[in-house]
N, C-alpha and C positions, 0 to 999 in steps of 0.2 A: 535632527541630524541631516545635514546635506551631504550627499555623496556625489562627487563629480564623475565624469565618464572614466577617467583613468582608474579611480578607485573601484568603481563597480565592475569594470571589465576584469578585475582580478578574480571575480567570482567564477568565471568560466573555467580557467585552468584548475580551480579548486574542486570542481565537480568530480573529478576522477581521483585526485590525490587524497582529499579528505571530504568525502561526500556529505557526511553528517554535518560538518561545519559549514559546508557550502549551502546546504539547505537552510540551516538556521540563519545564516547571514542574509540569504536571499529573502527570507520571510521578514527579517528585521528591516531590510531596505523597504520592502513593500508596506510594512506597517508605518513607515515614516513619511507617507505621502510624497513619494518621489516624482520627479518629472517623467515624461514619457520615455526618454532614452534609458534612464536608470531602471525604470519599471520594466521595460522590455528585456533588458539584460537579466534582471532579477528573476522574472518569470521564466526566461530561457534556462537559467541555471537551475531553478527548481524543477523545471520540466525534464532536464537531462538526468538529474539525480533520481527523480521518481521513475523515469523510463528505465533506467539501468538497475535500480536497487529497490524499487518498491512497487508502486501502482502505475502501470503503463497508461491506463485510461486517464488517471489524474495528471500524468505527465503530458498527455495530449492536450488536456484542457489548459495547462500552464503555457504550453508552446503556442496554442492558438491565441492566447492573450498576448504573448510576446510578439506574435506576428501582427496583430491588430495595432499594437503600439508602434511597431517598426514602420508600418504603413502611415501611421498618423504623422510621424516626423519626416516622412518622405526620404528615408535613408535606404537607398538601393542596396548598399552593402549589408546593412543590418537585416533587411528583409530577406535577401538571398541566404544569409547565414542561418537565420531562424527557420526559413522554409525548408532548408536541407535537413536541419535537426528534426523538424516535424515530420518530414518524409520518412525518416528511419523509424520514428515512433509509430507512425501509421502502419508501416510494414509489420512491426512487432505485434500490433493488435489484429493483424489479419486483413487489413484494408490495403491489399496489394496494389490495385489499380490507382487508388488515390495517393498512396505513398510514392509510387514511381512517378506519377504525374507531378507531384510536388518537387521531387528531386530533379526531374527534367526541367521544370520551370526555374528552379534555383540555379541550375547550371546555365541555362540560357541567360538569365539575369547577370550571373557572375561573368560570363564571357562578354556580354555587351558592356558591362562596367569596365572590364579589363581593356577592351578595345578603345573605349572613350578615354581611359587614363593614358594609354599609349599615345593617342592622338594629341592629348593635352601636353604630353612631354616631348613633342616634336618627333614622334615616331620611335622614341626609345622604348624598348620592351618593358612592360609593367612587370611587377614581381610575380603576378599570377597566383598569389597565395590563396585568394578566395576561390578561384577556379579549382585549385588543387584540393582544397578542403572539401568542396562540394563533391568532387570526384571520389574522394575518400569515403564520404558518407554514402554515396550511391553504390560504391564498391561493397561496402559493408552490407547494404540492403540486398544487393544481388547475391552476395555470399549466403546471407540468411535464407534466401529463396532457393538456394541450390544451383544458381546460374553461375558456375565457377569460372568458365571461360570469360564471360562478360565482366565478372567481378575482377579477375586478374588484369584485364585490359584497363579498367578504370584505376585500379590500385597501382599498377606500374606507372601510369601517367602521374598519379598523385605523388608517388615517391620521388620521381624526377623533379616535379615542380617544387615540392617542398624543400628538397635538398638544394636546389638551385637558389631558393630564396633564403637558405640558411635558417629555416624554421625547425629547430631541433625537436621540440616537443611534438609538433604535428608530423614530422618525419618519423618519429618513433611510433606514433599511432598508425601511420600508413604502413610501416614495415610490419607491425604486429598484425594488422588486418590482412596484408598480403601473405604473411606466413600462414594464417588460418586458411586462406584459399589454396596455397600450395599444399598444405596438409590434407585438405579435402580431396585433392586430385592425386595424392600419393607421393608428392615430391618432398619427402621428409628431410633430405639434406638441405634443400633450399629453405624449407620452413625453419629448421633449427638455426640456420645462419641468420635469417631475418629476425627470429625471436631473440637471439643473442644480442644482435646490434640494437634492437628495439629496447631491450632491457637496460643496456648501458646508456643509451641516449635518454631514456626516461629517468634513470638515476642521476645523470648529469644535469637534467632539467629540474630536479627536485620533486619529480613525480614518483614518490615511493610506491604507491599502490600500483601504478601502471608497470613499474619495474617488477613487482611481484607477479602481476598477471603474466608477464613475459616468461618468468621463471616457471610458473605453473604450466604454461603452454609448452615449454621445453620438456616438461615431464610427460605431457601427452604425446609429444613428438617421439620421444624415446620409446614410449610404450608402443606406438604405432610401428616403430622400427624393430621391435622385438628386444630392445635393450632394457630388461626389467630392472636391473641394478641401477642404471642411470635414471630411469623413470622414478623409482622410489626415492633416490637421492634428491632429485629436483623437487618432488612433491613434498618431501619432509622439510626441505629448506623453505618452500613456499608456505607450508603450514606454520612454521615458526614466525615468518615475517607477517603473515596475516594476523597472528595472535598479538604481535607487537603493535600492529596498527589497529587492533581491536575491531577487525572486520571479519564478519562471518560469511564464508563462501560455501554454501551447501554442496555445489558440484564437486568441490575438492574432495570431500569425503567419498563421494561416489567414484571419483577417479582413482583414489587410493585403494578402495575396496576392489575395483576391477583389476588393478595391478596385483594386489595380494592374491586374488583368486587365480590369476594367470600364473602366479608363482607357486601355486599349490598350497597357499597359506590360508585355508578356508576359515580356521578358527580365529586367526588374527583379523580377517576381514569381517567376520560376524561380530567380534568384540568391538571393533571400531565402529561398525554401523550402529550397534546398540548404544554405544557411548554417545554417538552423535544425536540419536533420537532423544536419549535421556537429557543431553545438554540443552537441546531446543526446548524440551518441556520445562526444564528447570528455569530457563531464562524467561519463558512466557508465564510461569506460575506467579511470580511476584507482581507483574503488571496486571494479570487477570485479577488477583486478589485486591489490588489497589482500586481498579476500576469498579469492581463489584461493591467494594466498601463505599465508594462515592454514591453509587446507585441506592444502596441500602439506606444511606443517610436521608435521601429524598423520599424514602418509603416508610418514614416514621420509625427507623431503626438507627438513630444517631448513635455513634460509638460502636456499632457492630463491626466485627472484623472477620474477613474470610481468608483462610489460608488454603493454598493449593499445595498439597504435600506429594512430592514426587519420590517414588521408591529409589533407594540408592544403587540398585543393581539393574542389570539388563537394560531394557528400554525405558525404565522408570515406572513400570506398571507394578501394582495398581496405583493409580492416581487417586488420592483421597481429598475430599473437600471437608474442611473443618471450620466451624463457626463459633465465634464468641458473640452471642446475640445481644448482650448488654455490657455496659461498662463495668469492669471489675470481675466479670465472669471468665472462667477459663475457656480456651478454645478447644472444642471437642468435635468429634466426627459429626457431620451435619444431622444425621438421623437422631442422634442423642442430644444435640445441643439446642434444638429448636422446637417450639410448639407448632401446632398445625399451621397457624397463620404466619408465624415467622418462617417456617419452612417454605410455604408458598411464596412469600415475598423474596426469600433468598433465591428461589428458583427463577422468579420473575426478573430479579436483578441480573442473574447470570444470563438469562435469555436476552435481556436488553443489551448487555455488553457484547454477546456473541451473535445474537440473532440467528442461531442455528437450531437444530432439533427438528421435531416433527412439524408438519404443516398445520396440524390441529392441536391446540393446547387447551387444557381445562384447568381452571384455578378455582379451588373451593376453600373458603375460610381465609382467603388472602387479605381480607379487610378486618380480621379479628384484632380488636384493640386499637383500631384506627378511627380518627374522626377529624373534622375540621379541615384545615389546609392540607394536612397529611393525606386525608382521603381524596382530596382533589388531585394531589400529586400522584397518588396511586392510580386513580382513574386515567390520568393522562399517560402514565407509564404503560398501562394495559392497552390503551388505544394506540400507543406507538408500536407495540408489538403487533397489534392487529392490522397494521398497514401492510405487513408482509406475511402474516399467518392468520388462520382462522382461530379466534380466541373465544372460548366459552367461559363465562365467569358467573359463579353463584355468589350473589352479594345481597346484603340488607341495607347498603348505603346508597342513598340517592346520588351522592357525589360521584360514585363509581358508575352506577347504572346510567347516569345522564351522558356519560362519555361513549356509550355503546352506539354502534351503527344501527343495531336492532335490539329492542328490549322485549323480553318475554316474561309475562307474569304467571307464576305458578301458584295455584290455589287448591287447597284441600276442602272438599265439601262432603257432607253426608247425603247419600241418596239411597232410599229404599233399604235402610239398615246397613249400608256399606259406605266406606270411605272412598271417595273418588278424587283423583288428582287431575287437574286440567292445566294445560299450558297454552296460553294465548299470546300472540304478538300484539303489543299495544303501540299505537302511534297517534299522532295528533293530540286532540284533547284527552283521549283515553290515557296517553302516556303522561300528560300533565297530571291527571287525576292519580295515576299510580305513583308517580314521584311524590305527589303531595301526601299520599298515604304513608309512604316510606319516611318522609320528613317529619310528619307530626302525628300520624295516626288519624288525621281528620281530612279526608280527601276533599271535603267541601270548603275548607278554610281558605278565605281569600288571600291571607298572608302566605299560607303554605303554597297555594297555586302560583302566586307571584314569584316566590322563591324557586319553584320548580321551573317556571318559564325562564327565570334568570339563569339557572344551571344549564338548561338546554341551549340558551342563547350563547353562553360562554363556551360550552363544549363544542358547538357546531358552527361557531363563527368562522367565516371564510371557507 
């Protein structure tokens, strides 16, 4: 699929109106081996969505890729636009100096480009849209840093420039940002007027989500003004629109609870907060079960199903894990549904998905009933967890032991009428011998030793 500049540029307005769709389309573009221009826009679109709605660090990586591609095609306009977007993302990650430097550089480039365009047009004024858009982004960054006076200076210029150019969508964004700055300095009437105009312009531009943001922000403004009735009215309307758009905005719940508490409705605030936590858990439960099920399939438990059961009241506690360990078996609470080895593998799968929990993990009997390729997969999975945690595994399988960064041989011996247990770290040829013993029971076997070396070579390649 070949996508031309006009088509791919439609991704950028989509990032705030339908972010999920924008991200999916950007990834589809990148999967189709696009040219550098299309790839730059797609990376920028993905970066904006991740910056605003997901993983800021991942957003920074996407935006850096977009910047490299913009420089490759020597597009000063594309480079300045991406550089400004990246500057805001860097501010969000706490890299204040780098973020402001990127924004300043973007503004210098935009102003130079604007001047050259004016000269090329015989001295007629250029639209100045790029300069205004960069000023908007720098204003947002300065507002984020609490530098409200400087932010208002940039945002006022941005509003004027974008209005002059007739850019309704970006004028709405600039008004919304300026309103946030006004709200920060206590100018609630000016803030509400800007939010109201921004909401109307966003709706007229087909930017439904941004129109809802403006409505949400009017609720915050009314709350700051002490008008609790209007605040709840705006927030209720925003809640309804967010649901229609299938967008989850956690701060909305916090804002509503703050207003309810201010109105003396503590029970209602508590109920809403609990329902929000319960809803988040319920949404995450299905995805967690699916991901763990995929991991279990690779750990010799094909057909196993994990259900995450969220209680119907309060915050959804207790949360219960239930497992159907084999095809055709009912799903039961984890402690009753699994053998020792199955339970260990289920916990391993959960750790692999979440990579949470304690810094030290102990797995015993995790390899029960496992062999062959499944044992290799199990060893690889344990090694994956071990990259971020200390993992101790009791195993009788050479395929698992060979994956370890360090192997300890535990031996029981009789000494002076007593049983003594020793634990020794094995390495080099001693480790080959131990793995040979685990494979065949004959540590001197040439075939077993060759197999042991092969396992160690595969496990520790690279």
